[in-house]
N, C-alpha and C positions, 0 to 999 in steps of 0.2 A: 485526423491526420493518420499518416500510416505510420507503424510501428517498425522499430528497426530490430538490432540483434539484442537478444534474452542479456540484461544485465544480471541476474541472480534468479532463482527459482529454489524455494525454500522446503525441506521435506515434509510431508504429510505431518499435520498433529491435530489431531482428533477431527480427521476427515480435510482438513483445510491445507490449503496450497496458496503460494503468494507467488507472486511474479513481476518481474519489473524489466520494464522494455525501454529502451533508447528510442526518442522521437527525432528523426535526424533533419526533419524539416520545423522543429520548433527552435524557440529561444530559451533552453536550459530546462525544460519539462521533459518527465518520462511518462510513460504510462504504466500503472499497477492495475495489477488484474488479482482478484481473489475468488478463488474457485473453494467449493464444497461438496465432497464426495462427487468430484467429476464433474459438477456444473458451475459455470463461471456466475457469481451473485454479484459482484461490484466490478467495475472498469474506471478508473479515474486518471486523469493527468494530476501528476506532483510533482513537484521542484525536483531536479535529478539530483542536485545539490544531497537531498534527505532523503532517498529512496532506502537507505540502508537501516532507516526508523522504521521503517515498515518491519522489516524482517527482525530486528532487534526486539520490537513491541508485538510482534505475532501474537504472544500469549495474551496480551491487552486486547488486543483486537477479536481473538478469538472470543474471549468471555464477553466481550461488548455483542459480538453478533449473536451468541448463544442467549446474552440479557436483551436484545433489542434496541440497543441503543448506540450511541457513538461515541463514547467515553474513550476507548480505545485509540481510536482514529486521531482524537484531538490529543490524545498525550504522544503519539508519535508525529504530530505534525507541531508540536509545541516547540518555540523558538528559544525558551529556555527564559524569557524576559518578559514573560506575561503574555506575548502575542502567540499566532497560529497562522500555520501556513492556508489553513481552512477558514477563516473567517474571514 
């Protein structure tokens, strides 16, 4: 899918930048890009209504990337009721 306008971009933190883009041809998804030291390391679709969770939990995600696990992504994707948008 072709990404649309940028929803937000975080300020660099420990070499990481997070961006969220609208996906105009989707049914409620956005695309998240995670960049480290100027290189794209992850790109994935994410529910548009939750894109702000990525920015809010960027520190958790950075720690996960540095520790080579996915815990920060699962924290950002939590629905608060024991479910997750990644599951």
